[in-house]
C-alpha positions in Angstrom: 159.8 -82.5 24.5 158.3 -85.8 23.4 160.6 -88.7 22.4 159.8 -90.9 19.9 161.5 -94.1 18.1 161.5 -93.4 14.4 162.6 -96.9 12.7 164.3 -97.8 16.0 166.0 -94.5 16.6 165.2 -92.3 19.1 164.3 -88.7 18.0 163.2 -85.7 20.3 160.7 -83.2 18.6 158.8 -80.2 19.7 155.5 -80.5 21.4 152.7 -80.4 18.7 155.0 -82.1 16.0 153.2 -84.2 13.3 154.5 -87.7 12.7 154.7 -86.6 8.9 157.1 -83.8 10.3 158.9 -86.1 12.5 160.0 -88.2 9.4 161.5 -85.1 7.6 163.2 -84.0 10.5 164.7 -87.7 11.5 165.0 -89.5 8.3 164.5 -89.4 4.8 160.8 -87.9 4.7 159.7 -91.0 3.7 156.5 -92.5 4.8 156.5 -95.9 3.2 157.5 -98.4 0.3 155.1 -98.6 -2.8 154.3 -101.9 -4.1 156.7 -101.2 -6.9 159.7 -100.7 -4.2 159.6 -96.7 -4.6 159.6 -94.7 -1.4 156.7 -92.9 -1.0 156.4 -89.3 1.2 153.5 -87.3 2.5 152.0 -85.6 -0.3 148.9 -83.4 0.9 149.5 -83.0 4.4 145.4 -83.2 5.2 144.9 -86.9 4.9 143.4 -87.3 1.6 146.0 -88.9 -0.4 147.1 -91.3 2.3 150.8 -91.3 0.9 151.7 -90.7 4.7 150.6 -94.1 6.0 153.1 -95.5 8.8 152.6 -97.9 11.4 152.4 -96.4 14.8 152.5 -98.4 17.7 151.6 -101.4 15.7 148.7 -99.8 13.8 148.6 -98.3 10.5 148.1 -94.4 10.7 148.1 -91.4 8.7 151.4 -89.6 9.9 150.0 -86.0 8.7 147.1 -86.3 11.1 148.9 -87.8 14.0 150.7 -85.7 16.6 153.9 -87.2 18.4 153.5 -88.3 21.8 156.3 -89.3 24.3 157.0 -93.1 23.9 155.4 -93.6 20.3 157.1 -95.9 18.2 157.1 -95.3 14.4 157.8 -97.6 11.8 158.1 -96.4 8.1 160.0 -98.9 6.4 156.8 -101.3 5.0 
C-alpha cells in the first residue's frame, strides 16, 4: 500500500488510488483555496474543471488525474 504525505500527515491508500480520492479519505476533501478564500474540491473528476489542483512533490498537478505513489508529498492548503 502506498503511503503519501497529505498536508504533512502520513496516509496509507490502496494501490491505484487517485490523489483526489486520497484527499477525501484523509482530509476534508478540499484541494485548494480560491482567491476569495473559499475551499474548493474536485468537481468533474476528469481534469476539465481543474478544481482539483494541488501541489504534488513541488509541482502543481490535477489530483483527479494523478495516482498516489509511495512517498508522494501532496499539499492542498494553497
